[in-house]
N, C-alpha and C positions, 0 to 999 in steps of 0.2 A: 332365517333358515326356511326352506320350503320343502314340500314333498310333492311327488307326482301321483296322480291317480290315473288309472287305466279303466277302460270300459270294455268288457267282453260282451258283445252283442249275441243274442240267441239266433243269429242268422249266419249261414256259411258264406264264404267268399263267392259262392256260386248262386247266392240269393235264396237258398232253401232254409226253411225254419228248422232249427236244430231240435232233435228229439233225443230222449224223452222229454215230455213237456215240463217235468219237474227238475230238469238238469241243474238250474241255477240254485234251487234249494238244496239239492244233493251236494253240489260242489261247496256251497257255503257251509253246509253241515259238517263236511269233512274238515274244513278249515276253521271250525269254531273254536278249537282249543288254542289257536294262535292269537293271543291277545296281550296287551301290555300288562305288566305286573301290577299296575294300579287298578286294573279292571277286575272287580271282584264278582262279576256276574258268573253264573254257573254255565259253563260251555255246553252242558246238555240241553239248556233251554234258550240260549241266545246265540246269535251269530257273532263272529269276531267283528270288531269295528273296522278291520282292515279288509274284509272280504264280505260284501253285503249284496244280497239280491235286490234288484230294482226292476220296476216296470217302466219302460221309457217308450213312448209312442206305440203302446200296445205290443212291445217286444220285450221278452224276458232278457234281462241283462245282469251282469255282476260287476260291481264297482270294486276295484282292487287298489289299495293304497300301498305305495312302495315301502312304507315303514314296516311292512311285513318282513322285509329283508333283515331288519334289525333284530327280529326275534329268531328267524331261521332263514338264511338265504335260499335253502332248498325249498322252502314253502312258497316263496315268490316264484321261483323257477317252475315249480309244479303247476301253479295256477296259470302262468303265462304259457307254459308248454301245453297245458290242456287245451287252451285256445288254439294254439298253433297246430297241434296234432289233429284236432277236430275241424280244422280250417274255418274257425269262427272269426268273424270280423273283430279286430282288436284295435282300439284307438287310444291314444294318449289324450286323456280328457283335459287335464289342466295341471298347473302347479299351484299349490295353495300355501300360504304362509302358515307356519306352525309356531306355537309359543313354547 
């Protein structure tokens, strides 16, 4: 079994840096409650393992794991549509094996 991961870049399709500068933290904060039932971290203090901010090549990004769909399909749609609506570069990063 595998899962896909997506990368939302903090750059628009027009090459502009996305603002506000803390957009990735805000998006991941909103999605923090979407976590596997076995994850007992407090969503007030940690990000979801399925929606995490990353800094890649000095660009703020968000890594999105499609397993978010298993918790709530609308949550995955929300994150991917956020990228689309804001014209952010979205790439399918990889498929990874899961246990």
